Legacy VTK file of the C-alpha trace (Angstrom):
# vtk DataFile Version 3.0
C-alpha trace
ASCII
DATASET POLYDATA
POINTS 59 float
0.000 0.000 0.000
2.896 2.372 0.720
4.124 1.830 -2.820
0.799 3.082 -4.248
0.844 6.144 -2.001
4.433 6.943 -3.000
3.511 6.642 -6.686
0.499 8.897 -6.131
2.606 11.552 -4.401
5.246 11.320 -7.138
2.751 11.765 -9.984
1.070 14.645 -8.129
4.415 16.417 -7.697
5.230 15.812 -11.353
1.882 17.365 -12.325
2.357 20.370 -10.018
5.798 20.979 -11.546
4.161 21.317 -14.986
1.869 24.127 -13.817
2.517 27.748 -14.718
3.067 30.229 -11.883
-0.534 31.425 -12.291
-1.864 27.855 -12.130
0.214 27.195 -9.009
-1.354 30.228 -7.314
-4.828 28.971 -8.248
-3.921 25.479 -7.016
-2.788 26.868 -3.646
-5.960 28.977 -3.367
-8.142 25.959 -4.063
-6.201 23.833 -1.598
-6.414 26.472 1.152
-9.990 27.636 0.649
-11.601 24.307 -0.141
-9.460 22.347 2.335
-10.753 18.789 2.567
-13.243 19.363 -0.260
-10.378 19.757 -2.742
-8.907 16.595 -4.222
-6.135 17.091 -6.763
-6.573 13.540 -8.063
-10.149 14.383 -9.101
-9.329 17.706 -10.766
-9.820 17.970 -14.520
-6.257 19.125 -15.131
-4.743 16.254 -13.168
-6.979 13.682 -14.873
-6.004 15.065 -18.298
-2.341 14.951 -17.276
-2.690 11.285 -16.267
-4.447 10.380 -19.535
-1.688 12.065 -21.526
0.968 10.322 -19.444
-0.699 6.940 -19.997
-0.930 7.495 -23.753
2.786 8.372 -23.836
3.625 5.180 -21.937
1.593 2.964 -24.265
3.352 4.185 -27.435
LINES 1 60
59 0 1 2 3 4 5 6 7 8 9 10 11 12 13 14 15 16 17 18 19 20 21 22 23 24 25 26 27 28 29 30 31 32 33 34 35 36 37 38 39 40 41 42 43 44 45 46 47 48 49 50 51 52 53 54 55 56 57 58
């Protein structure tokens, strides 16, 4: 189970590193204001990032 959590954290950090400065500010606002209601793994941008990553890996 730790392995899955580590992978999840790694992919989240990879996604966050692709964000522009503006997007990072918005991400921090969402995280702070929505608190537990915000889930990065369910965000549209993160889901699109994962789909793109999967398509790259299957080529």
